[in-house]
N, C-alpha and C positions, 0 to 999 in steps of 0.2 A: 411453439415452444419459447418460453421466457428466457431471456438471459441469465447465465447461471449464476453460481455461488463463487465468491472469491474467499479462500479460507486463509487467515492471518496464522502464519508459522514463524515464532521467534527462535532464532539459532542460540546454542549454548552460549553462554557469557565465556568470555576469556578467562576469568579467576574461578570458574567453578570448580569445586571439590571433587565433583562426580562426574567427570566428562564423558566416559563409557556410556554411564546410564543417560545423562542427557544426550549423546548422541543417538541413543538406541530408540528414546522418545520421538526425537528429530525424525527419524527414520521412520516409525511405525506412522507418525502423523502424516509425513509426506507420502507414503505409499497407499495410505487410506484415501488421501485426497485424488490421488491419481486415478485409484480405482473407483471412485465416485463420479470421476469424471469433471471434477470441479477444478478451480484454479488455486494451486497453491501460490499464496502473494507472503513472500519471504522477507522480513523487516532489515533494515540495516542499522545497527547499533542503535536500536530504540531507546529513547528517553536519554540519549547521549551515552548509554553504557557499553562498553567495549564486548562486542560478540564476535564470533566466528562469522565470515561471510557464508551467506547462503550456498554460493557456487563451491563453495570449499567443503561445505559438509557433502553434499551432493557427490562431489567427486570423490571424498575419502570414503564415503560408505557406498559408491556405485550403484546409487540410486538411477531409477528410470525416470529421466525429466521428460514426461511425453509431451510432443510437439503441440504447443499452444496452451500449456495447462501449468505453465510456471511465468511467475511476475517476480522479476528481483525488483526490490528498491533499492535506490542508489542515491544518496545524499552528497553535498559539497564538502563533508568532513573526510577528505582523502588527499594522499599526496596525488601528483599527477601519475607517478609510475603505477601506483596502486588502481587508480581509476581504470586505466588502461588494460592493468591486468586480469581486473574484474570483466570488463566488456569482453576481452580476447578469451575468456575462460568460459563465460557466458556463449559465446559464439560456438567454441568446440564443442558445448555440451547440448548446441541446438535449441537454447532458451533465446528467444528474439524479443520478449517483452518487457520493458524497464519503467519504473515509476520513480520520475526524477524531483526529488524533492530537496529542500533547502536543508531540511534535517536539523537534530537538537544537536547542540555543540556539547564539547566537554574540553578541559584542560588537557586531558589525555590524547585527543583527537587532533590530527593536522587539519588544515584548511586549504581547499584549492585557492590559489590566486589567480587573478584575472589573466595574467600572461599563460598560465596553465591551459586553459581552456579558450584561449584567443580572443578574449575580451577587451573591447576597449570601451573608453569613457564610462568606466564602472570602477567602484572602489571596493566591492567585493562580490564574489560569486554568488548566483542566487539559482533557483531551479530554471529560470530563464536561460542563462548561460550555460548551464550543464546541459540542457534540453537542445539548444543549438549546437553545440559540441557534439553530442552523442548522433544526430542526424547527419552532421556533416562528415563525420570519421565512421560512422558505422552504420550506414543508410538502411541495412538490412533490420535494425530495429523499430520496433512500434515503440514510442513514447508517451507515457501517459504522465499527468501533472495532477496536484492537488487543487481542492476548490474549498474555501472555509467559507461556509454561510454565516459565520458568526461577526465576520470581519464588515466594516462599513461596505454598503453593497458598491456603490461606484468605485470606492479604491480597489475593491475585490475584482469587480468585472474588467478593469481596467489592467490589472496583473493577468486575469486570463487572457486576455486580448493579446499581451506581450507574450505569453506561453504558446498561444495558438500561432502566432506569427513567427516562433521560433521552430515550431515543428510537430508541437505535441498533438497527439490525436484522440486521446479518450482522457477523461476525467474521473477522479476517485473523490468524493466529498469528504468532509470531515464527518463525525457520527451524528446523525439525527434521530429522533425518538418519534418523530410524528411530521405531519405535512410542513414544509418549510418554504417559506417565502421566497428566500433567496434561491433555494433550489427549483422551485417553480420557474421563477424566472429564467435561470440556465436552462432549462428544457424548453422554454418559450425562445428563448433568442437563439437557440443552438439546437434546432430539432435534429439535426442530422449527426450531432456530435454524441458517440457513446458515453454514458455517464454511469456511473457505479455508485450507489448509495452505501455509506458505511453505516453499518447497525451495530450498536452497543450490547453485546452479549455478555457482559458481566452486572451482577446485581450490585456492585460497589460503586454506588453513584457519586461518592466523593471524588472516584477516578475521573468519572465522567465530567464532573465539576472542572475539574483541572483542564481539561480538554477543551471545553466549550468557553470557559472565561468567565461564568458566572455560578454564582453557587445553586444547587438543587437539593432541597430539604431530605436529610436522610430518610424520613418517613413517608417520601414520596412514592406513590404505588407505581411499581415497575415491573412488568415481566417481559424478558428479553425476547421469547418465543413469541409472545403475543404481539410484540413490536415489530419481530420480523414480518409477521403475518399482515401487519396493516401496512408495513411500508412496502411489501408485494403488491399489495392491492392498490395502493395510492400510486405507486410507481412503476406502472406494470411492463413499462419498456426497459427499466434499469436493471443491471445485475446489482447483486448484494455483495459488499463485504463485510465479513463478519469478523468484528477484532474481539479477542479475548474469549474466543468459544471454549466452552466445555466439551473437550472430546468424550468424556466419560458420560457425560448427563446431558448434553444436547445435540451431539453430532449427529445420530442415530436419527432424531427428530427431523433435524433439517435433510438427512436422506430421504425419509419419507416424503416430506415435503416437496423435494423435486421430483420424485416418482409421481406423485398425483398430477404432475402438470401433462 
């Protein structure tokens, strides 16, 4: 049995004009992921846009967060009070997996201070300090971190070492669309570290360009489903994180792909 799929779910924005509709959509996606046996990977103010928290939506809607099937993203743009409230709520809901990331800032969002997470000798809080704080005060949580294969390799691997030393126990990469040198090195140097490969499911390549940091021609041939198949064959021991998945057009294909294993 191969490692499974992580399905990205983005909570409703706080300034939405159709909150009830957006909450219903969140609930339908969440329930479908639970029934499929996949992991619901819920973002935290993605792209710096103020949104409701995943645990808030789950509590408000009375959703069944099945053990081991929910991953909450948690970034550094929170107050200390909000950070602890999120982690306390997740514990009560039975959610024990967190992806600690530095996150995308915004003038509307507060930022954790080093003293908030008991961090010395640092000017700002990163995913390293956040991971260390969670592991110290919420030891029942499994904490994952991000890996960016587009950063200078030595710099990124040095950051990864600090994240692992802080207590991280799994990694999710930035999106790749084919075999990647830095990802290959990651798997070779850390053979026992669970790695989840992010796959880009939108055909809007200009958005992917923004993520990876270099231009991708709009006329480039790109089929998200074929990309997933290729990544599953190339990285057979890894899970796959599907960002911007089309629930109407792509989800059933992914379900069938999982059933074929």
